[in-house]
N, C-alpha and C positions, 0 to 999 in steps of 0.2 A: 927590797929595803924594808917594807912593812912587815914581811915574815921575820927578818932579823930583829926588828924592834920588839915584835911580840914574844919572840923566843929569848931575848936578852936576859930576862930574869932567870932563865933555866940554864944559863951558861952557854948561850949560842956563840959560835965562832964561824969565821968564813973558812970553808975548805974547797978543795977541788972536787967537782961532783964525782969523779971516778974513784975517790977515796972513801965515799959513803957506802954503807952496806945495805941500804934499802934500794929497791928498784934497780937492781944491778943491770939488767938489760938495757935500760933507759939511760943510766948514768955512765956506763963503762967507756963510752966514746967522747965524753965531755970533760974539758980541763977547767971550764968555767967555775968561778967561785960561787958557792951557794951557802946560804945559812944552814948551820947543822948543830945538833946537840948530841951529846953522849947520853945514852939510855941503856942501862943493864949492859955495860961494856961493848955497846954497839953504836957506831956513828951513824946518825940518821940525819938525812938532808931533806930540805924542802925543794922539791923539783921546780926548776925554772920552766915557765910555760913555753919557752922557745925551744925546749927540747922536744916537745910534742910535735908531731906531724899530723896534719888532717887535710882533708879534701873538701872543698867548698860543695855542699850538696845542692844540686840544682832543684829549684822548687818545682813542684807538681803542677803541671798545667791543668786547671780545672776543666778545660774544654776537652781534654783527652778522656774518652769514655767509649766502651764498646756499643753504646746505644745510639750513637748517631754516626752518620758517614763522615762528617768532619772529624768527630773524635777518633774513629778508626783510622783515617788517614794521618792523624797527628801521631797515633801509636805507632803505625808502620814507619813514619818519618823518623821518630826518635829511636826505635829499636831495630829498624831494617828488618823486621820480622812480620809476617801476616799473622793475623789473629786467627786462632783455630776456630773452626766451625764444626758443628756436628756433621754436616754434609756441604759440599759445594755443588750445588744443583746445576749451576751454569756449566761449570767444568765438566761435570759427569755427562750432562745431556749433550754437549758438543763432542765428547769423546764417544758416546753412544752412537751418534750420527756416522762418525768416522768409522765404526766397527761393524755397521750394518751388513757390509759385503762379507765380513768375515764370520758372521754368525752361523754359517753352515758348519764350521769347523767345531768338533766336539769340545775343545779346549776352551771355547768362548761360551760357556754354559750360563745358566742362571746364577750359580754361586760366583762366577767370575764378576758379572755385573753388579752383584749385591756387595761384594767384598772390596770393589775399587775404592769406594769412600772410605773404608777403614783403613786401607793402605795409604791413601792420601793424607789422612790424619795422622797415621802412625809416622809417616815421613815429614810430617810438619809442612806440607805443601812445598817441599823442597825436592830437587832431583838428587837420587842417591849417589849419582856419579860425580857431578860437579858441585852439588850443595847450593846451586842457585834456585831462586823461587820458580815454581811452575806456574804457567799460565794456561788458559782455556785453549790457546792455540797450539801449545807445545806438549801437552800432556800425553804420556804413554804409560802403560803398565807392563813391565818386564816380569815373565815367568823366570824365577831364579834357577829352579831346577826343572828342566823340561822332561825328564826321565820318570817323574813321579807318577804314580796311578792317578786316574782322573778325580778320584775322591779326596786327593791331597793336593793337586795341582793348583788349585784356585783358592787355597786357603791364605789368609792375610800374610803370614810369614813368607810365603812363596811369592808374593807380589811386591815388586818394588816400583815406586814412583820414579819415572825418569823422563827426561826431555826426548822429543822424537829423535833429535840428532845423536844424542847420547845412547839411545837405544839401537841405532843403526851401528854405532861404533862398537857396542858389545857383541853384536851378531856377525860383523865382518872379521877379516883376519889381518887388517892393516896395523902398522905400527903408530900409535899415538903418544909415544913418549914425549914428544915435543910439548904436549899440553901440560907438563908438569908431573912430577912423581906421584903426587896424591891422586890425581885423577887417572893416570896411567895404571896404577896399582889397582884402583877400583875397577877399572874396565877388565884387567886381567883376572881379578878375583871372580868377577861375574861370568867371564868366558870359561874359567876352569870349573865352575859349578854347573854349566850347561849340560855337560855330558857326563860328569862325574857320578859313578854309582857306588 
């Protein structure tokens, strides 16, 4: 009403919003009457605020910060994502303990132990098969292509962060289609790359 009074001196009249020529994408679905004026042979209407759609923005929690344990927990709770770290020494140390008996194998060389942290960060601390977060008790690193020469085997692109049970599923031959098409396709893709040359 205030807009109509302000424009009355310019020949304002009430017209259906979808008849105006300005803000066509916003007005085209509305029949409501809005004040409009004719300017240079173009009917220009004053948009009703009720046409606009917006979402209420949640306020920032000042306690959410990467510098305190409480702040990090609040971040994880809100986003359902872990904060990225340059390294996760706890996860890597526990994984190293598990790998001690395999260190005789040439594939688990210094480069492998060095690049695990980069692979973990690259995969954002999530399993590449099921996309669920990795924990210190479940982490494994899968060699995507086992046929590569040793100087390429342990490079970051060839290491995939996976859960221990997801790793076992890649290396066996059972049908896991009941887990859903996304997970099953990823398992099949990893299996395909194991011996493909």
